[in-house]
C-alpha positions in Angstrom: -136.9 180.6 305.9 -135.3 180.0 309.3 -132.1 178.0 309.7 -134.0 175.4 311.6 -136.3 175.0 308.6 -133.4 174.9 306.2 -131.6 172.2 308.3 -134.8 170.1 308.4 -135.4 170.5 304.6 -131.9 169.5 303.7 -131.9 166.6 306.1 -135.2 165.4 304.4 -133.7 165.7 300.9 -130.6 163.8 302.1 -132.8 161.0 303.3 -134.4 160.7 299.9 -130.8 160.2 298.6 -131.1 161.7 295.1 -128.6 164.6 295.3 -125.4 162.8 294.2 -123.0 160.2 295.2 -120.5 159.5 298.0 -117.3 157.5 297.8 -116.5 156.0 301.2 -112.9 155.0 302.1 -112.8 152.4 304.9 -109.9 153.6 307.0 -108.1 151.3 309.5 -108.2 152.6 313.1 -104.5 153.2 313.0 -103.7 156.0 310.6 -100.8 158.4 310.2 -101.2 162.1 310.8 -101.7 164.0 307.6 -99.3 166.9 307.3 -101.0 170.0 305.9 -101.1 173.7 306.3 -104.8 173.7 306.8 -105.9 174.7 310.3 -109.2 172.8 309.8 -107.7 169.3 309.3 -107.2 167.8 312.8 -106.4 164.2 312.1 -106.5 161.2 314.5 -103.5 160.0 316.4 -101.5 156.9 315.5 -102.2 155.0 318.7 -103.7 151.5 318.3 -106.8 152.4 320.4 -108.3 155.8 321.2 -108.8 156.9 324.8 -112.0 158.3 326.0 -110.5 161.8 325.6 -109.7 161.1 322.0 -113.3 160.5 321.3 -114.6 163.7 322.8 -115.7 165.9 319.9 -114.2 169.4 319.9 -116.4 172.4 320.8 -117.2 173.6 317.3 -120.4 174.7 315.7 -120.0 171.8 313.1 -117.6 168.9 312.7 -116.9 167.7 309.1 -115.7 164.1 309.1 -113.5 163.7 306.1 -110.0 162.8 305.0 -107.7 164.7 302.7 -107.9 162.3 299.7 -111.7 162.3 299.7 -112.6 163.9 296.4 -116.3 164.2 297.3 -115.6 165.7 300.7 -113.1 168.1 299.0 -115.8 170.2 297.5 -116.9 171.0 301.1 -113.4 171.8 302.1 -113.1 174.2 299.1 -116.2 176.0 300.3 -114.8 176.3 303.8 -111.4 177.5 302.7 -112.7 179.9 300.1 -115.2 181.5 302.5 -112.6 181.7 305.3 -114.8 179.7 307.8 -113.0 179.4 311.1 -112.0 176.3 312.9 -114.4 177.2 315.6 -117.2 177.2 313.1 -116.3 174.0 311.3 -113.6 171.6 312.5 -112.5 168.8 310.1 -111.8 165.4 311.7 -111.0 162.0 310.2 -113.6 159.3 310.9 -110.7 157.5 312.6 -111.3 160.0 315.5 -114.3 157.9 316.3 -112.8 154.5 315.4 -113.3 154.5 311.6 -116.1 154.5 309.1 -117.6 151.2 310.3 -117.3 151.9 314.1 -120.4 152.1 316.2 -119.5 155.6 317.3 -119.3 156.9 313.8 -122.4 155.1 312.7 -124.3 157.1 315.3 -123.6 160.0 313.0 -123.6 158.3 309.6 -125.6 155.1 309.9 -124.3 153.7 306.6 -120.7 154.5 307.5 -120.4 157.1 304.7 -118.1 160.0 304.3 -118.2 163.0 304.4 -120.5 163.6 307.3 -121.3 166.9 308.9 -122.6 167.3 312.5 -125.4 169.9 313.1 -126.0 171.8 316.3 -128.8 170.4 318.3 -131.0 173.4 318.0 -131.1 173.1 314.2 -132.6 169.7 314.2 -133.9 168.8 317.7 -135.8 165.7 316.5 -132.7 163.7 315.8 -129.9 163.2 318.3 -127.4 160.6 317.1 -124.4 161.6 319.2 -123.9 164.0 322.1 -127.0 166.0 321.3 -125.9 166.5 317.7 -127.6 165.4 314.4 -125.8 165.1 311.1 -125.9 165.4 307.3 -124.3 162.9 304.9 -123.7 163.1 301.2 -121.3 165.7 299.9 -123.7 167.8 297.7 -126.2 168.0 300.5 -123.5 169.1 302.9 -122.0 171.6 300.4 -125.4 173.3 299.8 -126.1 173.4 303.6 -122.8 175.2 304.1 -123.5 177.6 301.4 -126.9 178.4 303.0 -125.5 178.5 306.5 -122.6 180.8 305.7 -124.3 182.7 302.8 -123.1 186.1 304.1 -119.5 185.1 304.3 -117.2 185.1 301.3 -118.2 184.1 297.7 -121.7 182.7 297.2 -120.6 179.8 294.9 -124.0 180.3 293.3 -123.7 182.5 290.2 -126.7 183.3 288.1 -125.4 180.9 285.4 -127.5 177.7 285.8 -124.7 175.6 284.4 -123.1 175.6 287.8 -125.8 173.3 289.2 -126.0 171.3 286.0 -122.3 170.5 286.0 -122.3 169.6 289.7 -125.2 167.3 289.1 -123.7 165.7 286.0 -120.5 165.1 288.0 -122.3 163.2 290.7 -124.4 161.1 288.3 -121.8 160.3 285.6 -118.3 160.7 287.0 -118.5 159.8 290.7 -120.5 156.7 290.1 -117.8 155.0 288.1 -114.7 156.8 289.2 -113.7 153.9 291.4 -112.6 152.1 288.2 -109.4 154.2 288.4 -108.2 153.0 291.8 -110.4 150.3 293.4 -109.4 146.6 293.5 -111.4 144.3 291.3 -113.5 143.0 294.2 -114.9 146.5 294.9 -115.5 147.8 291.4 -118.8 149.6 290.9 -119.0 149.1 287.2 -122.7 149.2 286.7 -123.5 148.4 283.1 -119.8 148.2 282.1 -118.4 144.7 281.6 -114.9 145.5 282.8 -112.6 148.2 284.1 -111.4 149.1 280.6 -115.0 149.8 279.4 -115.7 151.8 282.6 -112.6 154.0 282.0 -113.7 154.6 278.4 -117.1 155.8 279.6 -115.4 157.9 282.3 -113.3 159.7 279.6 -116.4 160.2 277.5 -118.3 161.7 280.4 -115.6 164.3 280.9 -116.0 165.2 277.2 -119.7 165.6 277.7 -119.1 168.1 280.5 -116.6 169.9 278.3 -119.3 170.4 275.7 -121.3 172.6 278.2 -118.5 175.0 278.7 -118.2 178.3 276.7 -115.2 179.3 274.8 -114.4 181.8 277.6 -113.0 179.0 279.7 -110.6 178.1 276.9 -109.6 181.7 276.3 -108.8 183.1 279.7 -109.1 179.9 281.9 -111.4 181.5 284.5 -113.9 179.6 286.6 -116.3 177.2 284.9 -119.2 179.6 284.9 -117.5 182.9 284.4 -115.5 185.2 286.7 -117.0 184.0 289.9 -116.2 180.7 291.6 -119.1 178.3 291.7 -120.3 175.0 293.1 -119.3 173.5 289.7 -115.7 174.4 290.4 -115.7 173.0 293.9 -117.4 169.8 292.8 -115.4 169.1 289.6 -111.9 170.2 290.6 -111.1 167.3 293.1 -112.2 164.7 290.6 -110.0 166.4 288.0 -107.1 165.8 290.4 -108.0 162.1 290.4 -108.3 162.1 286.6 -105.1 163.9 285.8 -103.1 161.6 288.1 -104.7 158.3 287.5 -105.9 158.2 283.9 -102.4 158.2 282.4 -101.6 155.0 284.2 -104.1 153.2 282.0 -102.9 154.5 278.6 -102.0 151.8 276.1 -99.0 153.9 275.0 -97.3 155.1 278.2 -94.7 157.1 276.1 -97.5 159.1 274.4 -100.4 159.2 276.8 -103.7 160.6 275.9 -104.5 163.9 277.6 -106.6 163.0 280.7 -108.9 166.0 280.4 -110.3 167.7 277.2 -108.8 171.1 276.3 -111.1 173.6 278.0 -111.1 171.6 281.2 -107.3 171.2 281.1 -106.9 175.0 280.9 -109.4 175.5 283.7 -107.8 172.9 285.9 -104.2 174.1 285.4 -105.3 177.7 286.1 -106.9 176.9 289.4 -104.2 174.5 290.5 -101.5 177.2 290.0 -103.2 180.5 290.6 -105.9 180.0 293.2 -104.6 179.3 296.7 -107.7 177.4 297.8 -107.6 175.0 294.9 -103.8 174.6 295.3 -104.3 173.6 298.9 -106.9 171.0 298.1 -104.8 169.7 295.2 -101.9 169.2 297.6 -104.1 167.5 300.2 -105.3 164.9 297.7 -102.0 164.4 296.0 -100.1 163.9 299.3 -102.2 160.8 300.1 -102.3 159.5 296.5 -98.6 159.7 296.0 -97.2 159.0 299.4 -99.7 156.5 300.6 -101.5 154.9 297.7 -98.6 154.9 295.3 -95.3 154.8 297.1 -96.4 152.9 300.3 -99.3 150.7 299.3 -98.4 150.3 295.6 -102.1 150.4 294.8 -101.8 150.3 291.0 -99.3 147.5 290.8 -102.0 144.9 291.0 -104.7 146.7 288.9 -105.3 145.4 285.4 -104.6 147.9 282.8 -102.2 149.9 285.0 -99.7 147.8 286.8 -100.9 144.6 285.2 -100.9 144.6 281.4 -101.6 142.1 278.7 -98.1 141.7 277.1 -98.7 138.2 275.6 -98.1 138.0 271.8 -101.0 138.2 269.4 -102.6 135.0 268.1 -104.5 133.7 265.1 -107.7 134.9 266.8 -106.4 138.5 266.5 -106.1 137.9 262.7 -109.7 136.6 262.6 -110.9 139.6 264.6 -109.2 142.2 262.3 -110.4 140.4 259.2 -107.0 139.2 258.0 -108.2 135.6 258.1 -111.7 134.6 257.1 -114.0 132.8 259.5 -117.6 131.6 259.4 -119.2 133.8 262.0 -122.4 132.4 263.5 -123.0 135.0 266.3 -121.5 138.2 267.5 -122.1 141.1 269.9 -120.1 144.0 271.2 -117.9 141.8 273.3 -117.9 138.2 271.9 -117.3 136.6 268.5 -118.6 133.1 267.8 -117.4 131.2 264.6 -117.1 127.7 263.3 -114.0 125.7 264.1 -112.0 125.0 260.9 -111.0 121.6 262.3 -114.3 120.4 263.9 -114.3 117.5 266.3 -118.1 117.1 266.1 -120.8 117.7 263.4 -121.4 121.1 265.2 -118.3 122.7 266.6 -118.3 126.5 267.5 -115.6 128.6 269.1 -116.4 131.6 271.2 -113.8 134.2 272.1 -113.8 137.6 273.9 -113.0 140.3 271.3 -110.8 142.1 273.9 -108.5 139.5 275.4 -107.7 141.9 278.3 -105.3 139.4 279.9 -107.4 136.3 279.4 -104.7 134.3 277.7 -106.2 131.4 279.6 -108.9 130.8 282.2 -106.3 130.7 284.9 -105.5 134.3 284.3 -109.1 135.4 285.1 -109.8 137.7 288.0 -112.9 139.3 289.4 -112.6 141.9 286.8 -113.5 139.3 284.2 -116.7 138.0 285.8 -118.9 139.9 283.4 -117.2 138.7 280.2 -117.0 135.1 281.5 -120.7 135.1 282.2 -121.5 136.5 278.7 -119.4 133.7 277.1 -121.3 131.0 278.9 -124.7 132.6 278.2 -123.9 132.8 274.5 -122.5 129.2 274.6 -125.8 128.1 276.0 -127.8 129.9 273.3 -125.6 128.4 270.5 -126.1 124.9 272.0 -129.8 125.2 271.5 -129.5 126.4 267.8 -130.6 123.5 265.7 -129.8 125.4 262.5 -126.1 125.0 263.5 -126.5 121.2 263.8 -127.1 121.0 267.5 -129.6 118.5 268.9 -130.6 117.6 272.4 -127.6 119.1 274.3 -124.0 119.9 273.7 -120.6 119.6 275.3 -119.1 123.0 276.4 -115.4 122.9 277.0 -112.6 125.3 278.0 -109.1 123.9 277.6 -106.8 125.7 280.0 -103.0 125.7 279.8 -100.6 123.2 278.2 -101.8 120.2 280.3 -105.4 121.1 279.5 -104.7 120.9 275.8 -105.0 124.7 275.1 -103.3 125.6 271.8 -104.2 129.3 271.3 -103.3 131.7 274.1 -106.6 133.6 273.9 -109.4 132.2 276.1 -111.9 130.4 274.0 -115.0 128.2 274.6 -115.7 125.1 272.5 -119.4 124.2 272.0 -119.6 120.7 270.4 -122.8 118.8 269.4 -124.7 117.1 266.7 -124.0 113.6 268.1 -123.9 111.7 271.3 -120.8 112.7 273.2 -118.6 110.0 274.8 -118.8 109.8 278.6 -115.1 109.9 279.2 -112.9 113.0 279.7 -109.2 113.5 279.3 
């Protein structure tokens, strides 16, 4: 197959969009230079606005738009570094070179403003010319596989005979990348999917690392080689950058900070430590990612200070509801699911009076403490309250009063958010 055909094939697959996930970091136009030993990483200047000369793309076969902290783009950088691809063949630039991910110039290359993005020489895909006669590929797995095909005769193949390499890479993109934002994104940008809150997403994230661990042979635990044997693979390039994220961020969410749970399972821990210390390519990528996470995200922007479960923790004392939840105090339970418990109030103010509480308080001592991270559980509470209000077997008739007392002035007595559902008689029209 010619390179033109390969380029067209990969571009078509990328358009379908079923080869993995991309995490995009929306960078401001003004960014600082990233100090690294890599000759590939040519970052944007710190001026407020780029001149026309700044926006001229360098004369290289390919340009990879990426930033050092991008864990998805890092798999592509590992391939470039390990194969020894020259700066003339592939130059790495920050999207800020064209004004940032959302700039019109960058969107000519990556219409959705995604990163990483790789420009292609015009002759490889003449039907599409987004910018200066170049076309482009987006999505990290697509770019990585293109680079492996393009530079197949240079350096390691990253494609051992072991089929687990592709399996592990695919599992990473489906089950780790899709929820990895729970470790560092603010509540307003959490891609939680089916998970009700950040805590549940983190639990699933840990579980998915253990599932990947189950595919590894004992060889990885014994001699800490690459994931699929003695040869570096796409699985190593894909998984390692996310392991950097996991080992740095997961301990921030441990309930016992003095005795944190190991961020990775045993075999993956040995593999990660071995590559981080003994393989210069992986050491370089580790340093690139960590430099931004520590110096920018942590020390400058204090990213985790406002994230619930990390910088923001539920330190309020336990309540009588905790005793009901652990069975120390009996209660007449009328409805229950994984996240909510509903039971009869022991001091009813109406013929039918039910209390609903979240099983995991997660900082919800009162409604005023709620954040965007609590949207899912708050919605579940109201849905169940509505279901209970229709349950005639509990004494409800044509409607009910659903109340949340909030704070001292609101009459709240137990510092654990709870919803009252009252019915069985005509409610008075006055409040307060």
